[in-house]
C-alpha positions as CSV (number, residue, x, y, z in Angstrom):
1,M,92.5,37.3,152.8
2,R,94.8,39.3,150.6
3,R,96.1,37.4,147.6
4,V,99.9,37.4,147.5
5,L,101.5,39.8,144.6
6,V,105.0,39.0,143.3
7,A,105.8,41.7,140.6
8,G,108.9,41.9,138.7
9,N,110.6,45.1,137.9
10,W,113.2,44.7,135.1
11,K,113.9,48.5,134.8
12,M,116.1,49.0,131.8
13,H,117.2,45.6,131.1
14,K,116.0,43.3,128.3
15,T,115.2,43.8,124.5
16,H,111.7,42.8,123.3
17,L,113.6,39.5,121.9
18,E,115.1,38.8,125.5
19,A,111.9,39.6,127.2
20,I,109.8,37.0,125.2
21,Q,112.4,34.5,126.1
22,V,112.3,35.3,129.8
23,V,108.6,35.1,130.0
24,Q,108.5,31.9,128.3
25,K,111.2,30.4,130.3
26,L,109.3,31.5,133.6
27,S,106.2,30.1,132.1
28,Y,107.7,26.8,132.0
29,R,109.0,26.8,135.8
30,L,105.4,27.6,137.1
31,D,102.8,25.3,137.9
32,P,98.9,25.9,137.8
33,A,99.3,25.6,141.6
34,D,101.8,28.6,141.7
35,Y,99.3,31.0,140.0
36,E,96.7,30.0,142.8
37,R,98.7,31.4,145.5
38,V,100.4,34.1,143.8
39,E,99.7,36.7,141.5
40,V,102.6,37.2,139.2
41,V,103.6,40.3,137.5
42,V,106.3,41.2,134.9
43,A,107.2,44.8,134.5
44,P,109.3,45.1,131.2
45,P,110.6,48.3,129.5
46,F,108.1,50.0,127.4
47,T,109.8,48.7,123.9
48,A,109.1,45.0,125.2
49,L,105.2,45.6,126.4
50,R,103.7,44.8,123.0
51,S,105.8,41.4,122.6
52,V,105.4,40.3,126.5
53,Q,101.6,40.9,125.8
54,T,101.4,39.1,122.7
55,V,103.4,36.1,124.3
56,I,101.0,36.0,127.2
57,E,98.0,36.1,125.4
58,A,98.9,33.6,122.6
59,D,100.3,31.1,125.0
60,H,97.5,31.7,127.3
61,L,99.8,32.4,130.7
62,L,98.4,33.7,134.0
63,I,101.3,36.2,134.1
64,R,100.2,39.5,134.2
65,L,101.5,42.7,132.5
66,G,102.9,45.8,134.2
67,A,104.5,48.8,133.2
68,Q,107.4,50.8,135.1
69,N,105.9,54.2,134.4
70,V,103.3,56.6,133.0
71,H,102.3,59.9,132.3
72,W,98.9,61.3,134.2
73,K,97.7,62.9,130.6
74,D,95.8,60.9,128.0
75,E,97.6,62.7,125.1
76,G,99.9,65.8,124.4
77,A,103.1,67.3,123.5
78,F,104.9,65.2,126.3
79,T,108.1,63.9,124.2
80,G,109.2,60.7,125.4
81,E,106.2,59.8,127.7
82,I,103.6,57.2,127.7
83,A,99.6,57.8,128.2
84,P,97.8,55.7,130.7
85,R,95.2,54.6,127.5
86,M,98.4,53.4,125.5
87,L,99.1,51.2,128.5
88,Q,95.6,50.0,128.9
89,S,95.4,49.4,125.2
90,L,98.2,46.7,125.9
91,S,96.2,44.7,128.4
92,V,98.6,46.5,131.0
93,S,97.3,45.5,134.5
94,Y,99.7,46.9,136.9
95,V,101.7,50.4,136.7
96,I,104.6,51.1,138.9
97,V,104.3,54.8,140.0
98,G,106.7,56.8,142.2
99,H,109.5,54.4,142.0
100,S,112.6,55.6,144.2
101,E,114.5,56.0,140.9
102,R,111.9,58.1,139.3
103,R,111.8,60.2,142.4
104,E,115.7,60.3,143.1
105,I,116.9,60.6,139.9
106,F,114.2,62.1,137.6
107,G,112.9,64.5,140.2
108,E,109.4,62.9,140.6
109,T,107.4,64.7,143.1
110,D,104.4,63.6,145.7
111,E,102.1,65.5,143.4
112,W,103.0,64.0,140.0
113,V,102.9,60.4,141.7
114,N,99.4,61.0,143.0
115,R,98.3,62.5,139.7
116,K,99.6,59.1,138.0
117,A,98.1,56.7,140.4
118,K,94.7,58.5,139.8
119,A,95.3,58.2,135.9
120,V,96.2,54.4,136.3
121,L,92.8,53.7,138.4
122,A,90.6,56.0,135.9
123,H,91.9,53.8,133.0
124,G,90.9,50.3,135.0
125,M,94.8,49.5,135.9
126,V,96.0,49.1,139.4
127,P,99.1,51.3,140.8
128,I,101.6,50.3,142.8
129,V,102.7,53.3,144.7
130,C,106.3,53.0,145.9
131,V,107.4,54.7,149.0
132,G,110.9,54.7,150.9
133,E,113.4,56.6,152.7
134,T,117.2,56.9,151.8
135,E,119.8,56.2,154.3
136,A,120.2,59.4,155.7
137,E,116.7,59.6,156.6
138,R,117.1,56.3,158.2
139,D,120.2,57.1,160.3
140,E,118.4,60.5,161.0
141,G,115.2,58.8,162.2
142,A,113.0,60.1,160.0
143,S,112.0,57.1,158.0
144,E,108.7,56.8,159.7
145,D,107.8,60.6,158.8
146,K,108.9,60.3,155.3
147,V,106.9,57.1,154.3
148,R,103.9,58.4,156.2
149,R,103.9,61.5,154.0
150,Q,104.5,60.0,150.9
151,V,101.5,57.2,151.4
152,L,98.9,60.0,152.4
153,A,100.2,62.0,149.4
154,G,100.4,59.4,146.9
155,L,96.7,57.9,147.5
156,A,95.4,61.5,148.3
157,G,92.0,62.1,146.8
158,L,91.2,58.4,146.3
159,D,87.9,57.2,148.2
160,P,88.3,54.0,150.2
161,E,87.3,51.2,147.7
162,A,90.1,53.0,145.0
163,V,92.6,52.6,147.9
164,A,91.8,49.4,149.0
165,G,92.3,48.4,145.5
166,S,95.6,49.7,144.8
167,V,99.1,48.4,146.0
168,V,101.6,50.3,148.1
169,A,105.4,49.4,148.0
170,Y,107.7,49.8,150.6
171,E,111.1,50.2,149.0
172,P,113.9,51.5,151.5
173,I,116.1,53.3,148.8
174,W,119.4,52.2,151.0
175,A,118.5,48.3,150.1
176,I,117.7,48.6,146.6
177,G,120.4,47.2,144.1
178,T,122.7,47.1,147.2
179,G,122.3,43.5,148.1
180,R,121.3,45.0,151.7
181,T,117.7,44.0,152.7
182,A,115.7,45.4,155.5
183,S,115.6,42.6,158.2
184,A,111.9,40.8,157.9
185,D,110.8,42.6,161.5
186,D,112.2,46.0,160.1
187,A,110.2,45.8,156.9
188,D,106.8,44.1,158.6
189,A,107.4,47.4,161.1
190,M,107.1,49.8,158.3
191,A,104.4,47.9,156.4
192,A,102.4,47.9,159.6
193,L,102.9,51.7,159.8
194,I,101.6,52.1,156.1
195,R,98.5,50.1,157.0
196,E,97.8,51.8,160.2
197,T,98.5,55.2,158.2
198,I,95.6,54.2,155.5
199,A,93.3,53.2,158.3
200,D,93.6,56.5,159.9
201,R,92.5,58.2,156.7
202,W,90.4,55.5,154.7
203,G,89.2,53.1,157.5
204,D,89.1,49.2,156.8
205,A,90.6,49.6,152.9
206,A,93.8,49.4,155.1
207,E,93.1,45.7,155.9
208,R,92.3,45.0,152.1
209,I,95.2,47.0,150.2
210,R,98.0,44.7,149.5
211,I,101.6,46.2,151.0
212,L,104.8,44.6,149.2
213,Y,108.5,44.9,150.3
214,G,110.7,45.8,147.4
215,G,114.8,46.4,148.2
216,S,116.9,43.5,147.1
217,V,114.3,40.9,147.3
218,N,115.6,37.1,146.8
219,P,114.9,33.6,147.5
220,G,116.8,33.8,150.4
221,N,114.8,36.4,152.1
222,I,111.5,36.1,150.4
223,A,110.1,33.2,152.8
224,G,111.1,35.2,155.6
225,L,109.6,38.4,154.6
226,M,106.2,36.5,153.7
227,A,105.9,35.0,157.2
228,K,105.0,38.7,158.1
229,R,101.4,39.7,158.6
230,N,101.6,43.0,157.1
231,I,103.9,42.0,154.0
232,D,101.6,40.7,151.0
233,G,104.5,40.2,148.5
234,G,107.1,41.6,146.9
235,L,108.7,44.2,144.4
236,V,111.5,42.2,142.7
237,G,114.4,43.9,140.6
238,G,117.5,42.0,140.0
239,A,116.1,38.9,140.9
240,S,113.4,39.1,138.6
241,L,115.7,39.1,135.3
242,D,116.5,35.7,135.6
243,P,113.6,33.0,135.1
244,D,114.9,30.5,137.6
245,T,115.8,32.9,140.4
246,F,112.5,35.0,139.9
247,A,110.3,31.3,139.9
248,S,112.5,30.6,143.1
249,V,111.0,33.9,144.6
250,I,107.5,33.3,143.3
251,R,107.5,29.8,144.8
252,Y,108.9,30.8,148.1
253,W,106.4,28.4,150.0
254,M,107.9,25.2,148.3
């Protein structure tokens, strides 16, 4: 059984003080049974990582800490970048790599995403490798080719065990922050394609790797998405910024 994973990507929101309040309020709304069923991750901005880490450890919370990006080098003259060992020292468990906003706005390539995924794994953390197509690519019927290529490139050079321990998030770019969502059937079909692509290259790692859906996930659509066989959780954007809303997503099964 693949354990459900729900990760909140806060993007460029929340000061470190606001982040503390959100995590504390979220913890008040979750019960031990919620953590047994769902692995909960929050990925605040870099400026709030230390503050959130302190709250999680001081209050013995079962929430996992995530980061939104990373560089693949351990150190160097890379102004503005964050090294994987810096995240590791903050007890970060998950790192988002290749988010569509990094690819589309900041020009990240498949090669960069692969380097980052390898660096994250090398430092004992789990990469959440994001893949997805634009609206134009969807309209042109190029969605499957685009996602297949991104999966193979993002996980290239990894052995089956490393792939099985990673996470892939399918996030149709046309549905991010727009309020639009792929239907549960469409999302499951793409998740199945991702699983089949992994099976062809890495065998039974495909049945162990977790595949998330990301794209305007909210309390109204999470249950339908989670009813699908190939979807193991959600990469949640705007709905993760409010502790009440995010708790409702996490407790989709209630």
